[in-house]
C-alpha positions in Angstrom: 0.0 0.0 -0.1 1.2 3.5 -0.8 1.6 5.2 2.6 1.9 8.6 0.9 -1.5 8.1 -0.5 -3.2 6.9 2.6 -1.7 9.9 4.4 -3.0 12.4 1.8 -6.5 10.8 2.1 -6.3 11.0 6.0 -5.3 14.7 5.8 -8.0 15.6 3.1 -10.6 13.8 5.4 -9.4 15.8 8.5 -9.7 19.1 6.6 -12.9 18.3 4.9 -14.3 17.3 8.1 -13.5 20.9 9.5 -15.0 22.4 6.2 -18.3 20.6 6.6 -18.6 21.5 10.2 -18.1 25.2 9.5 -19.5 25.8 5.9 -22.7 27.8 5.6 -25.0 28.5 2.7 -25.4 32.3 2.9 -27.5 32.9 -0.2 -30.3 30.4 -0.1 -31.3 29.3 -3.6 -32.0 26.1 -5.5 -28.6 26.3 -7.1 -26.7 26.9 -3.8 -28.5 24.0 -2.3 -27.6 21.8 -5.3 -23.9 22.9 -5.0 -23.8 21.8 -1.3 -25.8 18.7 -2.0 -23.2 17.7 -4.7 -20.3 18.6 -2.4 -21.6 16.6 0.6 -22.4 13.6 -1.6 -18.8 13.5 -3.0 -17.5 14.0 0.7 -19.6 11.0 1.8 -18.5 9.0 -1.1 -14.8 9.9 -0.4 -15.1 8.6 3.2 -16.8 5.5 1.9 -14.0 4.7 -0.5 -11.4 5.2 2.2 -13.1 2.9 4.5 -13.0 0.2 1.7 -9.3 0.8 1.2 -10.0 2.5 -2.3 -7.7 5.4 -1.7 -7.3 6.7 -5.1 -11.1 7.0 -5.6 -11.4 8.6 -2.1 -8.7 11.3 -3.0 -10.6 11.9 -6.3 -14.0 12.4 -4.6 -12.3 14.6 -1.9 -11.1 16.8 -4.7 -14.4 17.1 -6.4 -16.2 17.9 -3.0 -13.5 20.5 -2.5 -14.1 22.1 -5.9 -17.8 22.4 -5.3 -17.2 24.1 -2.0 -14.7 26.5 -3.6 -17.1 27.2 -6.4 -19.8 28.2 -3.9 -17.4 30.3 -2.0 -16.3 32.0 -5.3 -19.8 33.0 -6.3 -20.7 34.2 -2.8 -23.3 31.5 -1.9 -21.2 29.9 0.8 -19.1 31.0 3.7 -16.4 29.6 5.9 -14.4 31.1 8.8 -11.2 32.7 8.1 -9.1 29.9 9.6 -10.7 27.6 6.9 -10.8 29.9 4.0 -7.0 29.3 3.7 -7.7 26.1 2.0 -9.6 27.8 -0.8 -8.8 30.1 -3.6 -11.1 32.8 -2.4 
């Protein structure tokens, strides 16, 4: 097993756990809710893949979830605290 890959997945999960504990939808709309739903589904998929030992799929799903959150932050429908915003391109 690639220990570097496992560590990257663990680190991504740790960060994304913090993100999902703190992210807020600040402009309620159907599109914002769909963005959040997609982000959450990929996040849950990533955790599932990791639990099954499929670390490559897990890392991919974390990256997609991350991108959905980043998109919502960019267009101003999500917010996160400053200490979490360092992980995004906002």
